[in-house]
PyMOL Python script that loads the backbone (N, CA, C, O; Angstrom):
from pymol import cmd

cmd.read_pdbstr("""\
ATOM      1  N   MET A   1      96.319 113.038  76.488  1.00  0.00           N
ATOM      2  CA  MET A   1      96.840 112.772  77.817  1.00  0.00           C
ATOM      3  C   MET A   1      98.340 113.039  77.816  1.00  0.00           C
ATOM      4  O   MET A   1      99.042 112.733  76.853  1.00  0.00           O
ATOM      5  N   ASP A   2      98.801 113.602  78.888  1.00  0.00           N
ATOM      6  CA  ASP A   2     100.213 113.863  79.109  1.00  0.00           C
ATOM      7  C   ASP A   2     100.995 112.553  78.965  1.00  0.00           C
ATOM      8  O   ASP A   2     100.523 111.499  79.392  1.00  0.00           O
ATOM      9  N   THR A   3     102.183 112.618  78.367  1.00  0.00           N
ATOM     10  CA  THR A   3     103.011 111.423  78.152  1.00  0.00           C
ATOM     11  C   THR A   3     103.322 110.717  79.466  1.00  0.00           C
ATOM     12  O   THR A   3     103.228 109.493  79.558  1.00  0.00           O
ATOM     13  N   THR A   4     103.691 111.488  80.474  1.00  0.00           N
ATOM     14  CA  THR A   4     104.015 110.900  81.774  1.00  0.00           C
ATOM     15  C   THR A   4     102.804 110.175  82.342  1.00  0.00           C
ATOM     16  O   THR A   4     102.937 109.073  82.876  1.00  0.00           O
ATOM     17  N   LEU A   5     101.635 110.773  82.234  1.00  0.00           N
ATOM     18  CA  LEU A   5     100.423 110.124  82.721  1.00  0.00           C
ATOM     19  C   LEU A   5     100.106 108.863  81.920  1.00  0.00           C
ATOM     20  O   LEU A   5      99.538 107.914  82.461  1.00  0.00           O
ATOM     21  N   GLY A   6     100.461 108.846  80.664  1.00  0.00           N
ATOM     22  CA  GLY A   6     100.284 107.642  79.855  1.00  0.00           C
ATOM     23  C   GLY A   6     101.140 106.489  80.368  1.00  0.00           C
ATOM     24  O   GLY A   6     100.671 105.357  80.485  1.00  0.00           O
ATOM     25  N   TYR A   7     102.385 106.787  80.669  1.00  0.00           N
ATOM     26  CA  TYR A   7     103.261 105.763  81.253  1.00  0.00           C
ATOM     27  C   TYR A   7     102.723 105.304  82.608  1.00  0.00           C
ATOM     28  O   TYR A   7     102.746 104.115  82.926  1.00  0.00           O
ATOM     29  N   LEU A   8     102.242 106.255  83.396  1.00  0.00           N
ATOM     30  CA  LEU A   8     101.705 105.914  84.709  1.00  0.00           C
ATOM     31  C   LEU A   8     100.472 105.028  84.575  1.00  0.00           C
ATOM     32  O   LEU A   8     100.336 104.040  85.297  1.00  0.00           O
ATOM     33  N   ARG A   9      99.583 105.371  83.664  1.00  0.00           N
ATOM     34  CA  ARG A   9      98.374 104.567  83.452  1.00  0.00           C
ATOM     35  C   ARG A   9      98.749 103.142  83.052  1.00  0.00           C
ATOM     36  O   ARG A   9      98.173 102.178  83.556  1.00  0.00           O
ATOM     37  N   GLU A  10      99.705 103.016  82.155  1.00  0.00           N
ATOM     38  CA  GLU A  10     100.137 101.686  81.727  1.00  0.00           C
ATOM     39  C   GLU A  10     100.726 100.902  82.898  1.00  0.00           C
ATOM     40  O   GLU A  10     100.447  99.713  83.052  1.00  0.00           O
ATOM     41  N   SER A  11     101.527 101.554  83.710  1.00  0.00           N
ATOM     42  CA  SER A  11     102.114 100.884  84.876  1.00  0.00           C
ATOM     43  C   SER A  11     101.042 100.461  85.868  1.00  0.00           C
ATOM     44  O   SER A  11     101.105  99.367  86.429  1.00  0.00           O
ATOM     45  N   LEU A  12     100.060 101.325  86.084  1.00  0.00           N
ATOM     46  CA  LEU A  12      98.977 100.986  87.012  1.00  0.00           C
ATOM     47  C   LEU A  12      98.165  99.798  86.513  1.00  0.00           C
ATOM     48  O   LEU A  12      97.617  99.043  87.316  1.00  0.00           O
ATOM     49  N   SER A  13      98.083  99.629  85.213  1.00  0.00           N
ATOM     50  CA  SER A  13      97.310  98.509  84.672  1.00  0.00           C
ATOM     51  C   SER A  13      97.910  97.169  85.084  1.00  0.00           C
ATOM     52  O   SER A  13      97.235  96.142  85.015  1.00  0.00           O
ATOM     53  N   ASN A  14      99.167  97.169  85.511  1.00  0.00           N
ATOM     54  CA  ASN A  14      99.812  95.950  86.002  1.00  0.00           C
ATOM     55  C   ASN A  14      99.467  95.651  87.457  1.00  0.00           C
ATOM     56  O   ASN A  14      99.903  94.636  87.998  1.00  0.00           O
ATOM     57  N   HIS A  15      98.687  96.526  88.097  1.00  0.00           N
ATOM     58  CA  HIS A  15      98.409  96.382  89.532  1.00  0.00           C
ATOM     59  C   HIS A  15      96.912  96.466  89.824  1.00  0.00           C
ATOM     60  O   HIS A  15      96.508  96.938  90.887  1.00  0.00           O
ATOM     61  N   LEU A  16      96.101  96.012  88.888  1.00  0.00           N
ATOM     62  CA  LEU A  16      94.655  96.086  89.045  1.00  0.00           C
ATOM     63  C   LEU A  16      94.096  94.978  89.928  1.00  0.00           C
ATOM     64  O   LEU A  16      92.897  94.962  90.206  1.00  0.00           O
ATOM     65  N   GLU A  17      94.935  94.060  90.371  1.00  0.00           N
ATOM     66  CA  GLU A  17      94.459  93.021  91.282  1.00  0.00           C
ATOM     67  C   GLU A  17      94.227  93.584  92.682  1.00  0.00           C
ATOM     68  O   GLU A  17      93.602  92.929  93.515  1.00  0.00           O
ATOM     69  N   HIS A  18      94.718  94.774  92.942  1.00  0.00           N
ATOM     70  CA  HIS A  18      94.524  95.453  94.222  1.00  0.00           C
ATOM     71  C   HIS A  18      93.394  96.475  94.087  1.00  0.00           C
ATOM     72  O   HIS A  18      93.303  97.173  93.078  1.00  0.00           O
ATOM     73  N   ASP A  19      92.545  96.561  95.094  1.00  0.00           N
ATOM     74  CA  ASP A  19      91.459  97.544  95.069  1.00  0.00           C
ATOM     75  C   ASP A  19      91.990  98.960  94.895  1.00  0.00           C
ATOM     76  O   ASP A  19      91.415  99.764  94.161  1.00  0.00           O
ATOM     77  N   MET A  20      93.095  99.258  95.577  1.00  0.00           N
ATOM     78  CA  MET A  20      93.663 100.603  95.488  1.00  0.00           C
ATOM     79  C   MET A  20      94.210 100.864  94.085  1.00  0.00           C
ATOM     80  O   MET A  20      94.112 101.981  93.576  1.00  0.00           O
ATOM     81  N   GLY A  21      94.774  99.854  93.474  1.00  0.00           N
ATOM     82  CA  GLY A  21      95.248  99.996  92.099  1.00  0.00           C
ATOM     83  C   GLY A  21      94.097 100.297  91.162  1.00  0.00           C
ATOM     84  O   GLY A  21      94.220 101.143  90.276  1.00  0.00           O
ATOM     85  N   GLN A  22      92.978  99.612  91.348  1.00  0.00           N
ATOM     86  CA  GLN A  22      91.788  99.862  90.530  1.00  0.00           C
ATOM     87  C   GLN A  22      91.269 101.280  90.754  1.00  0.00           C
ATOM     88  O   GLN A  22      90.882 101.971  89.812  1.00  0.00           O
ATOM     89  N   ARG A  23      91.269 101.689  91.993  1.00  0.00           N
ATOM     90  CA  ARG A  23      90.775 103.025  92.351  1.00  0.00           C
ATOM     91  C   ARG A  23      91.591 104.124  91.675  1.00  0.00           C
ATOM     92  O   ARG A  23      91.034 105.058  91.098  1.00  0.00           O
ATOM     93  N   ILE A  24      92.910 104.003  91.751  1.00  0.00           N
ATOM     94  CA  ILE A  24      93.777 105.013  91.143  1.00  0.00           C
ATOM     95  C   ILE A  24      93.684 104.945  89.624  1.00  0.00           C
ATOM     96  O   ILE A  24      93.671 105.978  88.954  1.00  0.00           O
ATOM     97  N   TYR A  25      93.621 103.747  89.084  1.00  0.00           N
ATOM     98  CA  TYR A  25      93.500 103.585  87.628  1.00  0.00           C
ATOM     99  C   TYR A  25      92.209 104.235  87.133  1.00  0.00           C
ATOM    100  O   TYR A  25      92.204 104.921  86.110  1.00  0.00           O
ATOM    101  N   LYS A  26      91.132 104.017  87.856  1.00  0.00           N
ATOM    102  CA  LYS A  26      89.853 104.631  87.474  1.00  0.00           C
ATOM    103  C   LYS A  26      89.964 106.154  87.519  1.00  0.00           C
ATOM    104  O   LYS A  26      89.440 106.849  86.648  1.00  0.00           O
ATOM    105  N   LYS A  27      90.642 106.657  88.528  1.00  0.00           N
ATOM    106  CA  LYS A  27      90.803 108.099  88.662  1.00  0.00           C
ATOM    107  C   LYS A  27      91.569 108.671  87.475  1.00  0.00           C
ATOM    108  O   LYS A  27      91.182 109.703  86.926  1.00  0.00           O
ATOM    109  N   ILE A  28      92.644 108.013  87.078  1.00  0.00           N
ATOM    110  CA  ILE A  28      93.477 108.535  85.988  1.00  0.00           C
ATOM    111  C   ILE A  28      92.794 108.396  84.628  1.00  0.00           C
ATOM    112  O   ILE A  28      93.059 109.185  83.721  1.00  0.00           O
ATOM    113  N   THR A  29      91.921 107.404  84.479  1.00  0.00           N
ATOM    114  CA  THR A  29      91.268 107.206  83.185  1.00  0.00           C
ATOM    115  C   THR A  29      89.937 107.937  83.057  1.00  0.00           C
ATOM    116  O   THR A  29      89.492 108.208  81.941  1.00  0.00           O
ATOM    117  N   SER A  30      89.296 108.259  84.169  1.00  0.00           N
ATOM    118  CA  SER A  30      87.967 108.862  84.090  1.00  0.00           C
ATOM    119  C   SER A  30      87.980 110.381  84.223  1.00  0.00           C
ATOM    120  O   SER A  30      86.983 111.035  83.916  1.00  0.00           O
ATOM    121  N   GLN A  31      89.084 110.943  84.671  1.00  0.00           N
ATOM    122  CA  GLN A  31      89.177 112.392  84.821  1.00  0.00           C
ATOM    123  C   GLN A  31      90.278 112.928  83.921  1.00  0.00           C
ATOM    124  O   GLN A  31      91.226 112.218  83.585  1.00  0.00           O
ATOM    125  N   ARG A  32      90.142 114.169  83.542  1.00  0.00           N
ATOM    126  CA  ARG A  32      91.153 114.787  82.673  1.00  0.00           C
ATOM    127  C   ARG A  32      92.134 115.575  83.530  1.00  0.00           C
ATOM    128  O   ARG A  32      91.756 116.510  84.235  1.00  0.00           O
ATOM    129  N   TYR A  33      93.387 115.184  83.457  1.00  0.00           N
ATOM    130  CA  TYR A  33      94.471 115.888  84.147  1.00  0.00           C
ATOM    131  C   TYR A  33      95.416 116.440  83.092  1.00  0.00           C
ATOM    132  O   TYR A  33      95.803 115.727  82.165  1.00  0.00           O
ATOM    133  N   ASP A  34      95.783 117.687  83.229  1.00  0.00           N
ATOM    134  CA  ASP A  34      96.684 118.307  82.258  1.00  0.00           C
ATOM    135  C   ASP A  34      98.119 117.825  82.406  1.00  0.00           C
ATOM    136  O   ASP A  34      98.884 117.825  81.441  1.00  0.00           O
ATOM    137  N   ASN A  35      98.483 117.414  83.620  1.00  0.00           N
ATOM    138  CA  ASN A  35      99.854 116.972  83.862  1.00  0.00           C
ATOM    139  C   ASN A  35      99.901 116.121  85.127  1.00  0.00           C
ATOM    140  O   ASN A  35      98.907 115.982  85.840  1.00  0.00           O
ATOM    141  N   GLU A  36     101.067 115.562  85.384  1.00  0.00           N
ATOM    142  CA  GLU A  36     101.225 114.660  86.528  1.00  0.00           C
ATOM    143  C   GLU A  36     101.108 115.387  87.861  1.00  0.00           C
ATOM    144  O   GLU A  36     100.661 114.797  88.844  1.00  0.00           O
ATOM    145  N   GLU A  37     101.498 116.641  87.912  1.00  0.00           N
ATOM    146  CA  GLU A  37     101.397 117.395  89.163  1.00  0.00           C
ATOM    147  C   GLU A  37      99.932 117.554  89.573  1.00  0.00           C
ATOM    148  O   GLU A  37      99.588 117.390  90.743  1.00  0.00           O
ATOM    149  N   GLU A  38      99.088 117.870  88.617  1.00  0.00           N
ATOM    150  CA  GLU A  38      97.656 118.001  88.898  1.00  0.00           C
ATOM    151  C   GLU A  38      97.082 116.666  89.382  1.00  0.00           C
ATOM    152  O   GLU A  38      96.283 116.631  90.317  1.00  0.00           O
ATOM    153  N   PHE A  39      97.492 115.582  88.747  1.00  0.00           N
ATOM    154  CA  PHE A  39      97.015 114.258  89.156  1.00  0.00           C
ATOM    155  C   PHE A  39      97.432 113.941  90.585  1.00  0.00           C
ATOM    156  O   PHE A  39      96.605 113.509  91.388  1.00  0.00           O
ATOM    157  N   VAL A  40      98.692 114.147  90.908  1.00  0.00           N
ATOM    158  CA  VAL A  40      99.206 113.813  92.241  1.00  0.00           C
ATOM    159  C   VAL A  40      98.498 114.631  93.321  1.00  0.00           C
ATOM    160  O   VAL A  40      98.266 114.129  94.420  1.00  0.00           O
ATOM    161  N   ARG A  41      98.158 115.867  93.024  1.00  0.00           N
ATOM    162  CA  ARG A  41      97.448 116.706  94.000  1.00  0.00           C
ATOM    163  C   ARG A  41      96.074 116.148  94.340  1.00  0.00           C
ATOM    164  O   ARG A  41      95.533 116.460  95.401  1.00  0.00           O
ATOM    165  N   HIS A  42      95.498 115.332  93.466  1.00  0.00           N
ATOM    166  CA  HIS A  42      94.173 114.773  93.700  1.00  0.00           C
ATOM    167  C   HIS A  42      94.198 113.395  94.365  1.00  0.00           C
ATOM    168  O   HIS A  42      93.154 112.759  94.510  1.00  0.00           O
ATOM    169  N   LEU A  43      95.361 112.942  94.763  1.00  0.00           N
ATOM    170  CA  LEU A  43      95.471 111.658  95.463  1.00  0.00           C
ATOM    171  C   LEU A  43      95.332 111.878  96.959  1.00  0.00           C
ATOM    172  O   LEU A  43      95.831 112.866  97.498  1.00  0.00           O
ATOM    173  N   ASP A  44      94.653 110.955  97.629  1.00  0.00           N
ATOM    174  CA  ASP A  44      94.649 111.025  99.093  1.00  0.00           C
ATOM    175  C   ASP A  44      95.906 110.317  99.614  1.00  0.00           C
ATOM    176  O   ASP A  44      96.691 109.779  98.833  1.00  0.00           O
ATOM    177  N   GLU A  45      96.081 110.321 100.896  1.00  0.00           N
ATOM    178  CA  GLU A  45      97.306 109.785 101.511  1.00  0.00           C
ATOM    179  C   GLU A  45      97.502 108.297 101.214  1.00  0.00           C
ATOM    180  O   GLU A  45      98.616 107.864 100.919  1.00  0.00           O
ATOM    181  N   ARG A  46      96.434 107.524 101.291  1.00  0.00           N
ATOM    182  CA  ARG A  46      96.533 106.080 101.027  1.00  0.00           C
ATOM    183  C   ARG A  46      96.840 105.803  99.563  1.00  0.00           C
ATOM    184  O   ARG A  46      97.632 104.912  99.252  1.00  0.00           O
ATOM    185  N   GLU A  47      96.224 106.554  98.669  1.00  0.00           N
ATOM    186  CA  GLU A  47      96.497 106.392  97.245  1.00  0.00           C
ATOM    187  C   GLU A  47      97.948 106.732  96.934  1.00  0.00           C
ATOM    188  O   GLU A  47      98.607 106.031  96.166  1.00  0.00           O
ATOM    189  N   ALA A  48      98.442 107.810  97.534  1.00  0.00           N
ATOM    190  CA  ALA A  48      99.828 108.227  97.307  1.00  0.00           C
ATOM    191  C   ALA A  48     100.799 107.162  97.816  1.00  0.00           C
ATOM    192  O   ALA A  48     101.802 106.880  97.161  1.00  0.00           O
ATOM    193  N   ALA A  49     100.514 106.576  98.960  1.00  0.00           N
ATOM    194  CA  ALA A  49     101.382 105.537  99.517  1.00  0.00           C
ATOM    195  C   ALA A  49     101.399 104.305  98.604  1.00  0.00           C
ATOM    196  O   ALA A  49     102.459 103.732  98.352  1.00  0.00           O
ATOM    197  N   PHE A  50     100.242 103.906  98.119  1.00  0.00           N
ATOM    198  CA  PHE A  50     100.170 102.756  97.211  1.00  0.00           C
ATOM    199  C   PHE A  50     100.921 103.061  95.927  1.00  0.00           C
ATOM    200  O   PHE A  50     101.702 102.239  95.448  1.00  0.00           O
ATOM    201  N   LEU A  51     100.685 104.245  95.369  1.00  0.00           N
ATOM    202  CA  LEU A  51     101.343 104.624  94.123  1.00  0.00           C
ATOM    203  C   LEU A  51     102.853 104.680  94.309  1.00  0.00           C
ATOM    204  O   LEU A  51     103.600 104.318  93.400  1.00  0.00           O
ATOM    205  N   ASN A  52     103.303 105.121  95.452  1.00  0.00           N
ATOM    206  CA  ASN A  52     104.737 105.149  95.751  1.00  0.00           C
ATOM    207  C   ASN A  52     105.332 103.742  95.629  1.00  0.00           C
ATOM    208  O   ASN A  52     106.380 103.561  95.008  1.00  0.00           O
ATOM    209  N   ALA A  53     104.672 102.763  96.211  1.00  0.00           N
ATOM    210  CA  ALA A  53     105.158 101.378  96.147  1.00  0.00           C
ATOM    211  C   ALA A  53     105.124 100.853  94.710  1.00  0.00           C
ATOM    212  O   ALA A  53     106.053 100.178  94.268  1.00  0.00           O
ATOM    213  N   VAL A  54     104.059 101.165  93.993  1.00  0.00           N
ATOM    214  CA  VAL A  54     103.936 100.737  92.596  1.00  0.00           C
ATOM    215  C   VAL A  54     105.073 101.326  91.771  1.00  0.00           C
ATOM    216  O   VAL A  54     105.711 100.621  90.989  1.00  0.00           O
ATOM    217  N   LEU A  55     105.321 102.613  91.945  1.00  0.00           N
ATOM    218  CA  LEU A  55     106.361 103.274  91.155  1.00  0.00           C
ATOM    219  C   LEU A  55     107.745 102.719  91.456  1.00  0.00           C
ATOM    220  O   LEU A  55     108.558 102.564  90.545  1.00  0.00           O
ATOM    221  N   GLU A  56     108.024 102.420  92.713  1.00  0.00           N
ATOM    222  CA  GLU A  56     109.316 101.813  93.046  1.00  0.00           C
ATOM    223  C   GLU A  56     109.488 100.510  92.281  1.00  0.00           C
ATOM    224  O   GLU A  56     110.540 100.266  91.691  1.00  0.00           O
ATOM    225  N   HIS A  57     108.466  99.681  92.290  1.00  0.00           N
ATOM    226  CA  HIS A  57     108.507  98.396  91.574  1.00  0.00           C
ATOM    227  C   HIS A  57     108.657  98.612  90.063  1.00  0.00           C
ATOM    228  O   HIS A  57     109.499  97.985  89.419  1.00  0.00           O
ATOM    229  N   GLU A  58     107.843  99.491  89.516  1.00  0.00           N
ATOM    230  CA  GLU A  58     107.834  99.714  88.067  1.00  0.00           C
ATOM    231  C   GLU A  58     109.132 100.362  87.576  1.00  0.00           C
ATOM    232  O   GLU A  58     109.595 100.055  86.478  1.00  0.00           O
ATOM    233  N   MET A  59     109.714 101.240  88.365  1.00  0.00           N
ATOM    234  CA  MET A  59     110.984 101.863  87.957  1.00  0.00           C
ATOM    235  C   MET A  59     112.124 100.850  87.991  1.00  0.00           C
ATOM    236  O   MET A  59     113.000 100.881  87.126  1.00  0.00           O
ATOM    237  N   LYS A  60     112.127  99.954  88.976  1.00  0.00           N
ATOM    238  CA  LYS A  60     113.145  98.902  89.016  1.00  0.00           C
ATOM    239  C   LYS A  60     113.033  98.014  87.778  1.00  0.00           C
ATOM    240  O   LYS A  60     114.034  97.650  87.161  1.00  0.00           O
ATOM    241  N   TYR A  61     111.795  97.676  87.434  1.00  0.00           N
ATOM    242  CA  TYR A  61     111.577  96.852  86.248  1.00  0.00           C
ATOM    243  C   TYR A  61     112.077  97.573  84.993  1.00  0.00           C
ATOM    244  O   TYR A  61     112.762  96.981  84.160  1.00  0.00           O
ATOM    245  N   ALA A  62     111.730  98.850  84.868  1.00  0.00           N
ATOM    246  CA  ALA A  62     112.152  99.633  83.694  1.00  0.00           C
ATOM    247  C   ALA A  62     113.671  99.733  83.621  1.00  0.00           C
ATOM    248  O   ALA A  62     114.245  99.653  82.535  1.00  0.00           O
ATOM    249  N   LEU A  63     114.323  99.906  84.762  1.00  0.00           N
ATOM    250  CA  LEU A  63     115.789  99.959  84.770  1.00  0.00           C
ATOM    251  C   LEU A  63     116.387  98.630  84.330  1.00  0.00           C
ATOM    252  O   LEU A  63     117.342  98.602  83.553  1.00  0.00           O
ATOM    253  N   ASN A  64     115.827  97.530  84.826  1.00  0.00           N
ATOM    254  CA  ASN A  64     116.312  96.205  84.431  1.00  0.00           C
ATOM    255  C   ASN A  64     116.143  95.970  82.937  1.00  0.00           C
ATOM    256  O   ASN A  64     116.953  95.282  82.316  1.00  0.00           O
ATOM    257  N   GLU A  65     115.094  96.539  82.364  1.00  0.00           N
ATOM    258  CA  GLU A  65     114.839  96.405  80.932  1.00  0.00           C
ATOM    259  C   GLU A  65     115.580  97.463  80.114  1.00  0.00           C
ATOM    260  O   GLU A  65     115.492  97.489  78.887  1.00  0.00           O
ATOM    261  N   GLN A  66     116.298  98.320  80.801  1.00  0.00           N
ATOM    262  CA  GLN A  66     117.032  99.433  80.194  1.00  0.00           C
ATOM    263  C   GLN A  66     116.106 100.356  79.399  1.00  0.00           C
ATOM    264  O   GLN A  66     116.468 100.877  78.344  1.00  0.00           O
ATOM    265  N   ASP A  67     114.906 100.538  79.939  1.00  0.00           N
ATOM    266  CA  ASP A  67     113.926 101.455  79.355  1.00  0.00           C
ATOM    267  C   ASP A  67     114.061 102.791  80.088  1.00  0.00           C
ATOM    268  O   ASP A  67     113.317 103.090  81.022  1.00  0.00           O
ATOM    269  N   HIS A  68     115.017 103.569  79.642  1.00  0.00           N
ATOM    270  CA  HIS A  68     115.359 104.813  80.334  1.00  0.00           C
ATOM    271  C   HIS A  68     114.268 105.865  80.205  1.00  0.00           C
ATOM    272  O   HIS A  68     114.066 106.658  81.124  1.00  0.00           O
ATOM    273  N   GLN A  69     113.569 105.884  79.090  1.00  0.00           N
ATOM    274  CA  GLN A  69     112.462 106.839  78.918  1.00  0.00           C
ATOM    275  C   GLN A  69     111.371 106.578  79.947  1.00  0.00           C
ATOM    276  O   GLN A  69     110.900 107.503  80.609  1.00  0.00           O
ATOM    277  N   ARG A  70     110.968 105.311  80.081  1.00  0.00           N
ATOM    278  CA  ARG A  70     109.935 104.942  81.060  1.00  0.00           C
ATOM    279  C   ARG A  70     110.402 105.275  82.473  1.00  0.00           C
ATOM    280  O   ARG A  70     109.633 105.798  83.279  1.00  0.00           O
ATOM    281  N   THR A  71     111.640 104.976  82.765  1.00  0.00           N
ATOM    282  CA  THR A  71     112.179 105.270  84.092  1.00  0.00           C
ATOM    283  C   THR A  71     112.089 106.760  84.386  1.00  0.00           C
ATOM    284  O   THR A  71     111.665 107.150  85.474  1.00  0.00           O
ATOM    285  N   ARG A  72     112.483 107.597  83.432  1.00  0.00           N
ATOM    286  CA  ARG A  72     112.422 109.060  83.627  1.00  0.00           C
ATOM    287  C   ARG A  72     110.988 109.534  83.829  1.00  0.00           C
ATOM    288  O   ARG A  72     110.713 110.337  84.720  1.00  0.00           O
ATOM    289  N   GLU A  73     110.090 109.044  83.012  1.00  0.00           N
ATOM    290  CA  GLU A  73     108.691 109.482  83.095  1.00  0.00           C
ATOM    291  C   GLU A  73     108.075 109.086  84.437  1.00  0.00           C
ATOM    292  O   GLU A  73     107.398 109.894  85.072  1.00  0.00           O
ATOM    293  N   LEU A  74     108.305 107.857  84.865  1.00  0.00           N
ATOM    294  CA  LEU A  74     107.748 107.411  86.141  1.00  0.00           C
ATOM    295  C   LEU A  74     108.417 108.119  87.309  1.00  0.00           C
ATOM    296  O   LEU A  74     107.773 108.383  88.324  1.00  0.00           O
ATOM    297  N   ASN A  75     109.691 108.424  87.179  1.00  0.00           N
ATOM    298  CA  ASN A  75     110.398 109.121  88.242  1.00  0.00           C
ATOM    299  C   ASN A  75     109.830 110.533  88.454  1.00  0.00           C
ATOM    300  O   ASN A  75     109.851 111.045  89.573  1.00  0.00           O
ATOM    301  N   GLU A  76     109.325 111.157  87.391  1.00  0.00           N
ATOM    302  CA  GLU A  76     108.711 112.474  87.534  1.00  0.00           C
ATOM    303  C   GLU A  76     107.529 112.416  88.504  1.00  0.00           C
ATOM    304  O   GLU A  76     107.371 113.304  89.342  1.00  0.00           O
ATOM    305  N   VAL A  77     106.716 111.395  88.396  1.00  0.00           N
ATOM    306  CA  VAL A  77     105.570 111.235  89.302  1.00  0.00           C
ATOM    307  C   VAL A  77     106.072 110.880  90.703  1.00  0.00           C
ATOM    308  O   VAL A  77     105.597 111.429  91.697  1.00  0.00           O
ATOM    309  N   TYR A  78     107.021 109.975  90.771  1.00  0.00           N
ATOM    310  CA  TYR A  78     107.578 109.530  92.046  1.00  0.00           C
ATOM    311  C   TYR A  78     108.092 110.711  92.866  1.00  0.00           C
ATOM    312  O   TYR A  78     107.843 110.787  94.069  1.00  0.00           O
ATOM    313  N   GLU A  79     108.794 111.616  92.230  1.00  0.00           N
ATOM    314  CA  GLU A  79     109.326 112.779  92.934  1.00  0.00           C
ATOM    315  C   GLU A  79     108.223 113.701  93.440  1.00  0.00           C
ATOM    316  O   GLU A  79     108.404 114.365  94.460  1.00  0.00           O
ATOM    317  N   LEU A  80     107.114 113.754  92.767  1.00  0.00           N
ATOM    318  CA  LEU A  80     106.002 114.611  93.195  1.00  0.00           C
ATOM    319  C   LEU A  80     105.289 114.066  94.423  1.00  0.00           C
ATOM    320  O   LEU A  80     104.597 114.812  95.115  1.00  0.00           O
ATOM    321  N   LEU A  81     105.445 112.796  94.702  1.00  0.00           N
ATOM    322  CA  LEU A  81     104.773 112.195  95.849  1.00  0.00           C
ATOM    323  C   LEU A  81     105.385 112.615  97.183  1.00  0.00           C
ATOM    324  O   LEU A  81     104.782 112.402  98.235  1.00  0.00           O
ATOM    325  N   PHE A  82     106.559 113.200  97.148  1.00  0.00           N
ATOM    326  CA  PHE A  82     107.232 113.598  98.396  1.00  0.00           C
ATOM    327  C   PHE A  82     106.952 115.015  98.753  1.00  0.00           C
ATOM    328  O   PHE A  82     107.441 115.504  99.771  1.00  0.00           O
TER     329      PHE A  82
END
""", "prot")
cmd.dss("prot")
cmd.show_as("cartoon", "prot")
cmd.util.cbc("prot")
cmd.orient("prot")
């Protein structure tokens, strides 16, 4: 699995209490994506909106923890959502 997708999967695991979080997590774990761009192209509008909110939260957390690698990796996906 792509490193960026690995970070994304881990971040999504923190949001499985939401049906949409479970849906996206299942998508990322059950299908093979070569990279984050391919994954983002397979999201519908509602999934992309939810993931956008998740990434904002997760990137703030990573910045507070001074985890710059995680912040960069998650930001790659975040930028693709626009």
